[in-house]
C-alpha positions as CSV (number, residue, x, y, z in Angstrom):
1,M,44.8,195.3,173.5
2,R,45.5,192.6,171.0
3,T,44.2,193.1,167.5
4,I,43.5,190.3,165.1
5,S,44.6,190.8,161.5
6,K,42.7,189.4,158.5
7,S,45.5,186.9,157.9
8,V,45.1,185.5,161.5
9,I,41.3,185.3,161.1
10,L,41.8,183.4,157.8
11,F,44.2,181.1,159.6
12,M,41.8,180.5,162.4
13,L,39.1,179.5,159.9
14,L,41.5,177.0,158.3
15,V,42.4,175.7,161.8
16,A,38.7,175.2,162.6
17,F,38.3,173.2,159.4
18,Y,41.3,171.0,160.0
19,A,41.3,171.0,163.8
20,F,40.6,167.3,164.1
21,S,42.6,164.5,162.4
22,V,43.8,161.0,163.3
23,N,47.5,160.8,164.3
24,A,49.0,157.9,162.4
25,Q,51.6,157.0,165.0
26,T,49.5,157.1,168.2
27,G,46.0,156.5,166.9
28,I,44.7,159.5,168.9
29,I,42.4,162.2,167.5
30,D,44.7,165.1,166.9
31,K,43.6,168.7,167.4
32,V,44.9,172.2,167.7
33,V,45.6,173.0,171.4
34,A,47.1,176.5,171.0
35,T,47.8,179.1,168.4
36,V,50.6,181.7,168.5
37,G,50.2,184.3,165.8
38,S,49.7,182.3,162.6
39,E,51.4,179.1,164.1
40,A,49.4,176.2,165.5
41,I,50.5,173.7,168.2
42,F,48.8,170.3,167.9
43,L,48.1,167.7,170.6
44,S,50.4,165.4,168.6
45,D,53.2,168.0,169.2
46,I,52.6,167.7,172.9
47,E,52.6,163.9,172.8
48,E,55.7,163.8,170.6
49,G,57.5,166.1,173.0
50,K,56.6,163.8,175.9
51,Q,57.7,160.8,174.0
52,L,61.1,162.3,173.3
53,L,61.5,163.1,177.0
54,R,60.7,159.5,177.9
55,A,63.1,158.3,175.2
56,Q,65.8,160.2,177.2
57,G,64.9,158.4,180.4
58,M,63.1,161.4,181.9
59,L,60.1,160.9,184.2
60,I,56.8,162.3,183.0
61,G,54.6,163.8,185.7
62,D,51.0,165.1,185.9
63,D,52.0,168.6,184.7
64,S,54.0,167.4,181.7
65,N,51.4,168.4,179.2
66,C,51.4,172.0,180.5
67,D,55.2,172.0,180.7
68,V,55.7,170.8,177.1
69,L,53.0,173.2,175.9
70,E,54.7,176.2,177.4
71,E,58.0,175.1,175.9
72,K,56.3,175.0,172.5
73,L,54.6,178.4,173.1
74,L,57.8,180.0,174.0
75,Q,59.6,178.4,171.0
76,K,57.0,179.8,168.6
77,L,57.5,183.3,170.0
78,L,61.3,183.1,169.6
79,L,61.0,181.5,166.1
80,A,58.7,184.3,164.9
81,Q,61.3,186.9,166.1
82,S,64.2,184.9,164.6
83,K,62.5,185.2,161.2
84,I,62.0,188.9,161.6
85,D,65.7,189.2,162.6
86,S,66.8,186.9,159.7
87,L,68.7,184.5,162.0
88,S,70.1,181.3,160.6
89,V,71.8,178.2,161.9
90,S,74.4,175.9,160.3
91,E,72.8,172.9,158.6
92,E,76.0,170.9,159.4
93,A,75.7,171.8,163.1
94,V,72.0,170.7,163.0
95,S,72.9,167.4,161.3
96,E,75.6,166.7,163.9
97,N,73.2,167.5,166.8
98,V,70.6,165.1,165.3
99,E,73.1,162.3,164.9
100,R,74.3,162.7,168.5
101,R,70.7,162.5,169.7
102,I,70.0,159.4,167.6
103,Q,73.1,157.7,169.0
104,W,71.9,158.7,172.5
105,Y,68.6,157.0,171.8
106,I,70.3,153.9,170.5
107,S,72.6,153.7,173.5
108,I,69.5,153.8,175.8
109,H,67.3,151.4,173.8
110,G,70.0,149.1,172.6
111,S,69.6,149.1,168.8
112,T,68.4,151.1,165.9
113,K,65.4,148.7,165.5
114,A,64.5,149.2,169.2
115,V,64.4,153.0,168.6
116,E,62.2,152.5,165.5
117,D,59.9,150.3,167.5
118,Y,59.7,152.8,170.3
119,F,58.7,155.7,168.1
120,R,56.8,153.4,165.7
121,I,58.3,155.0,162.6
122,P,61.4,154.1,160.5
123,M,64.8,155.8,161.3
124,H,64.7,158.1,158.3
125,K,61.4,159.5,159.6
126,I,62.8,159.9,163.1
127,R,65.8,161.7,161.5
128,E,63.5,164.0,159.5
129,R,61.5,165.0,162.5
130,L,64.5,165.6,164.6
131,M,66.0,167.8,161.9
132,D,63.0,170.1,162.0
133,M,62.9,170.0,165.8
134,V,66.6,170.7,166.3
135,K,66.6,173.5,163.7
136,E,63.8,175.2,165.6
137,E,65.6,174.7,168.9
138,E,68.8,176.1,167.6
139,L,67.0,179.2,166.1
140,S,65.2,179.7,169.4
141,K,68.5,179.5,171.4
142,S,70.2,181.9,169.0
143,M,67.2,184.3,169.4
144,Q,67.3,184.0,173.2
145,G,71.0,184.7,173.2
146,K,70.5,187.8,171.1
147,I,67.8,189.1,173.4
148,V,69.9,188.8,176.6
149,Q,73.2,189.8,175.1
150,G,74.8,193.1,176.2
151,V,74.0,192.6,179.9
152,E,77.1,194.3,181.4
153,L,77.9,194.5,185.1
154,T,80.1,196.8,187.0
155,P,81.7,195.8,190.4
156,E,79.2,198.2,192.0
157,D,76.3,196.2,190.5
158,V,77.6,193.0,192.0
159,T,78.3,194.5,195.4
160,S,74.9,196.3,195.4
161,F,73.1,193.0,194.6
162,Y,75.0,191.2,197.3
163,K,74.1,193.9,200.0
164,R,70.4,194.0,199.2
165,T,70.0,190.2,199.1
166,P,68.9,188.7,202.5
167,K,71.8,186.6,203.8
168,D,69.5,183.5,204.3
169,S,68.7,183.7,200.6
170,L,72.3,183.4,199.5
171,P,73.6,180.0,198.3
172,I,76.0,177.9,200.4
173,V,79.4,177.2,198.8
174,P,80.5,173.6,199.7
175,D,84.0,172.7,200.8
176,Q,86.3,173.5,197.9
177,Y,89.9,172.6,196.9
178,I,92.5,174.5,194.9
179,L,94.9,171.8,193.6
180,Q,98.3,171.5,191.9
181,Q,99.3,168.4,190.1
182,I,102.2,166.7,188.3
183,V,101.0,164.3,185.6
184,I,103.0,161.6,183.8
185,Y,101.7,159.2,181.2
186,P,102.9,155.6,181.2
187,S,105.1,154.6,178.3
188,K,102.8,153.6,175.4
189,E,105.4,151.8,173.3
190,N,104.9,148.3,174.7
191,A,101.2,148.7,175.4
192,T,100.5,150.0,171.9
193,F,102.4,147.1,170.4
194,L,100.4,144.5,172.3
195,A,97.1,146.3,171.4
196,R,98.1,146.4,167.7
197,E,98.9,142.6,167.8
198,R,95.4,141.9,169.2
199,L,93.8,144.0,166.4
200,L,95.8,142.4,163.7
201,A,94.7,139.0,164.8
202,L,91.0,140.1,164.8
203,R,91.4,141.7,161.4
204,E,92.8,138.5,160.0
205,R,89.8,136.5,161.4
206,I,87.4,138.9,159.7
207,L,89.3,138.6,156.4
208,N,89.0,134.9,156.7
209,G,85.3,135.0,157.0
210,E,84.3,135.7,160.6
211,K,81.6,138.4,161.1
212,F,83.0,141.8,162.0
213,S,79.8,142.5,164.2
214,M,80.3,139.3,166.2
215,L,83.9,140.0,167.0
216,A,83.0,143.6,167.8
217,L,80.4,142.4,170.3
218,M,83.0,140.1,171.9
219,Y,86.2,142.2,171.9
220,S,85.6,145.9,171.3
221,E,86.3,148.2,174.2
222,D,83.8,150.8,173.1
223,P,80.8,149.5,175.2
224,G,78.3,151.8,173.5
225,S,78.8,150.4,170.0
226,A,80.0,146.9,171.0
227,R,76.6,145.8,171.9
228,R,75.4,146.9,168.5
229,G,78.1,144.9,166.8
230,G,80.4,147.9,166.6
231,E,77.9,150.0,164.6
232,L,78.2,153.8,165.1
233,G,75.1,154.8,163.1
234,L,74.8,157.2,160.2
235,A,76.7,160.4,161.1
236,P,78.9,163.1,159.6
237,A,82.4,161.8,159.2
238,T,83.6,165.1,160.8
239,N,82.2,163.8,164.1
240,Y,85.2,161.6,164.5
241,W,88.9,162.1,165.1
242,P,90.7,163.1,161.9
243,A,92.5,159.8,161.4
244,F,89.3,157.9,161.9
245,K,87.4,160.2,159.5
246,D,90.0,159.9,156.8
247,A,90.2,156.1,157.1
248,S,86.4,155.8,157.0
249,L,86.0,158.0,153.9
250,A,88.6,155.9,152.1
251,L,86.6,152.7,152.5
252,K,84.2,151.0,150.2
253,T,81.0,149.2,151.4
254,G,82.0,146.1,153.3
255,Q,85.7,146.9,153.2
256,V,87.8,146.7,156.4
257,S,90.5,149.3,157.2
258,Q,94.0,148.9,158.4
259,I,94.7,149.7,162.0
260,V,93.9,153.4,162.8
261,E,95.3,155.1,165.9
262,T,93.4,157.9,167.6
263,Q,93.3,159.5,171.0
264,D,90.7,156.8,172.0
265,G,93.0,153.9,171.2
266,L,93.5,151.6,168.2
267,H,90.6,150.8,165.7
268,I,89.8,148.7,162.7
269,I,86.8,150.0,160.8
270,Q,84.3,148.5,158.4
271,M,82.1,150.6,156.0
272,I,78.4,149.8,156.2
273,E,77.0,152.8,154.2
274,K,78.2,156.0,152.7
275,Q,75.9,158.9,151.7
276,A,76.4,162.3,150.2
277,N,78.0,165.1,152.2
278,N,80.4,162.7,153.9
279,M,77.7,160.9,155.9
280,V,78.9,157.5,156.9
281,N,77.7,154.5,158.9
282,V,80.6,152.3,160.0
283,R,81.4,149.5,162.5
284,H,84.6,149.6,164.5
285,I,86.5,147.5,167.0
286,L,88.4,149.5,169.6
287,I,91.3,148.2,171.6
288,K,92.9,150.4,174.2
289,P,96.6,150.0,175.1
290,K,96.9,148.1,178.4
291,Y,99.8,148.9,180.7
292,T,101.8,146.1,182.4
293,T,102.7,146.1,186.1
294,D,106.3,147.1,185.1
295,D,104.9,150.1,183.0
296,K,102.9,151.3,186.0
297,Q,105.7,150.8,188.5
298,A,108.1,152.8,186.4
299,V,105.9,155.9,186.2
300,S,104.9,155.6,189.8
301,G,108.6,155.4,190.8
302,K,109.4,158.5,188.8
303,L,106.7,160.4,190.6
304,D,108.0,159.2,193.9
305,S,111.4,160.6,193.1
306,I,109.8,164.0,192.0
307,K,107.9,164.1,195.3
308,S,111.1,163.5,197.2
309,L,112.8,166.4,195.4
310,V,110.0,168.7,196.4
311,L,109.9,167.5,200.1
312,N,113.7,167.9,200.3
313,D,113.4,171.5,199.0
314,S,115.5,170.7,195.9
315,L,112.6,172.0,193.8
316,T,109.4,173.8,194.6
317,F,106.2,172.0,193.4
318,E,105.7,174.8,190.8
319,Q,109.2,174.2,189.4
320,A,108.7,170.4,189.4
321,A,105.4,170.8,187.5
322,M,107.1,173.0,184.9
323,K,110.0,170.6,184.5
324,F,108.3,167.1,184.7
325,S,104.5,167.3,184.2
326,E,103.1,166.1,180.9
327,D,99.7,167.8,181.3
328,Q,100.3,170.9,179.2
329,T,97.4,173.0,180.7
330,S,98.4,172.7,184.4
331,R,102.1,172.6,183.7
332,F,102.2,176.2,182.4
333,N,99.9,177.3,185.2
334,K,102.4,176.4,188.0
335,G,100.7,173.0,188.3
336,V,97.3,174.6,189.2
337,V,94.4,172.7,187.8
338,V,91.5,174.6,186.1
339,N,88.0,173.4,186.8
340,P,86.5,172.9,183.3
341,Q,83.0,173.2,184.6
342,T,83.5,176.7,186.1
343,V,86.7,177.8,184.4
344,S,88.0,178.6,187.9
345,N,90.7,177.0,190.1
346,A,88.3,175.8,192.8
347,F,86.7,172.3,192.8
348,D,83.8,170.9,194.9
349,K,84.5,167.3,196.0
350,D,81.7,166.1,193.6
351,Q,83.7,167.6,190.7
352,L,86.9,165.7,191.5
353,G,85.5,162.2,190.7
354,T,87.6,159.4,192.2
355,D,90.6,161.8,192.8
356,Y,88.7,163.0,195.8
357,F,89.2,159.7,197.6
358,I,92.9,160.2,197.2
359,I,93.1,163.7,198.6
360,R,90.2,163.8,201.1
361,N,92.5,163.3,204.1
362,L,95.3,165.6,203.0
363,K,95.8,168.9,204.8
364,E,96.6,172.2,203.0
365,G,100.2,172.0,201.6
366,E,100.4,168.2,201.7
367,I,101.2,166.1,198.6
368,S,99.5,162.8,197.8
369,E,101.2,159.5,197.0
370,P,101.4,158.7,193.2
371,F,98.1,157.2,192.0
372,E,96.4,156.1,188.8
373,S,93.8,158.4,187.3
374,Q,92.4,159.4,183.9
375,D,92.7,162.5,181.7
376,E,89.7,164.2,180.1
377,K,89.9,161.8,177.2
378,G,89.9,158.7,179.3
379,N,93.6,157.9,178.9
380,V,95.4,156.3,181.9
381,I,97.7,158.8,183.7
382,Y,99.6,158.8,187.0
383,K,99.9,161.9,189.1
384,I,100.7,163.4,192.4
385,I,98.4,166.2,193.8
386,K,99.2,169.0,196.3
387,I,96.5,170.8,198.2
388,K,97.3,174.4,197.4
389,E,94.3,175.7,199.3
390,F,91.3,174.3,201.2
391,I,88.2,176.6,201.3
392,P,85.7,175.5,204.0
393,S,82.0,175.5,203.3
394,H,80.5,179.0,203.7
395,T,77.7,181.3,202.6
396,I,78.7,182.9,199.4
397,N,80.3,186.4,199.8
398,V,81.4,189.1,197.6
399,V,85.0,189.1,198.8
400,E,86.0,185.5,198.4
401,D,83.5,184.5,195.8
402,F,83.2,187.6,193.6
403,A,83.3,185.7,190.3
404,M,80.5,183.4,191.5
405,V,78.4,186.3,192.8
406,K,78.9,188.1,189.5
407,M,77.7,185.0,187.6
408,V,74.6,184.8,189.8
409,V,73.9,188.5,189.2
410,Q,74.5,188.3,185.5
411,N,72.2,185.3,185.1
412,T,69.5,187.1,187.2
413,K,69.8,190.2,185.0
414,R,69.6,188.2,181.8
415,M,66.5,186.3,183.1
416,E,64.9,189.6,184.0
417,K,65.6,191.0,180.5
418,F,64.2,187.8,178.9
419,K,61.0,187.9,181.0
420,E,60.5,191.5,179.9
421,W,60.8,190.5,176.3
422,I,58.4,187.6,176.8
423,N,55.8,189.8,178.5
424,K,56.0,192.4,175.7
425,K,55.7,189.7,173.0
426,Q,52.7,188.0,174.8
427,A,50.9,191.4,174.8
428,E,51.6,192.0,171.1
429,T,50.8,188.5,169.8
430,F,47.5,186.8,169.2
431,I,47.6,183.7,171.5
432,Q,44.8,181.3,172.1
433,L,44.7,178.1,174.2
434,A,42.3,175.2,174.2
435,P,40.0,175.3,177.2
436,E,41.7,172.3,178.9
437,Y,45.0,174.2,179.0
438,Q,43.7,177.5,180.3
439,N,44.2,176.5,183.9
440,C,47.8,175.4,183.5
441,K,50.3,176.9,186.0
442,F,52.7,178.3,183.5
443,Q,56.1,179.9,184.4
444,Y,55.1,182.9,182.2
445,S,51.5,183.5,183.1
446,N,50.1,185.6,180.3
447,W,49.6,182.9,177.7
448,G,46.2,183.3,176.0
449,Q,45.0,186.0,178.5
């Protein structure tokens, strides 16, 4: 039985008094659609949640109001507990998250003004609202993590789960590959020199009066910012590579930097605005080193020679990887590539990107011809790949896929623990829904009952 405290009764009276108001952004009549303890959820909260989903390109269906409301209800429960447990989040991390989201919205809508037009409020108001929203999200995530922490599994737990699960309910593992590689980067010396010459010429044109934004639009090789005249938007300088950060912070408004080299390529930077706490808004022009045919043929020929050494049994592939590969992670792992998505050695074909089309016809133990690819930072690399092991598609099993089964069991146990916590909190907390939301098909069914 839920009991209502005097403070909640007072809150409900206040809600009744202020239940209806006009929302300035949408023109709709705002009202309270739910209460959780002493917290209210307004219709404008639901509409704003849907608008943020649309801004990210997501489709909004008939059940969206109910889905967004349940997310808000759950967040209120978690936030209340986070306050009891005195959890906190890093303000810097929240700011960085907000700026990433704003840049994401800008990349979708094309400009800062387009985002402001979409939300019908100025950017500083968007940033304020996102700060509050992201802070609540991060506190909720931290609280959820605390609730489900400590779920430990023994090998017997994993095996028992597997045995009692109907085989037709177990997931199918697609074809997988375990790969070894030898990676070599083309020589950057000539390519970097040519990129630097291009940037020097652009910088000279800017100093002679041409607009930085126009040249960024025409020549920058960062497509996300190029269409905005090179503008990156207000963000913590710590978001950027150290060399880029240091060069930005050294600039005055309107000033153009010397050439700055980062892992992305070569840049020139112009300061637009600098605020407290090292918040900066800059423009940049990015030029990436371009490799000549001779550069590419040289590295491809070197890989051909390495492959020949392996095929002639002069070296094993593992020895060749240790001796020649320039990818430090796989080099010290006998050339074996780690899947960053699963932190395992196995790759589905969809996780291999364009590399799959190179190795799809190879048999186990065969080595590819040298080919061009990219590293995780987008830099051009050349490599050869060996199929160390091919694992045909199969129903997941506890022998071959123990780590995967363990992950499934652990996630299931965590979800069970989280659901138990939600059910307990629902029973302990005063929750009320507006009549039009009482027939929603919620994932957690005890809201307001």
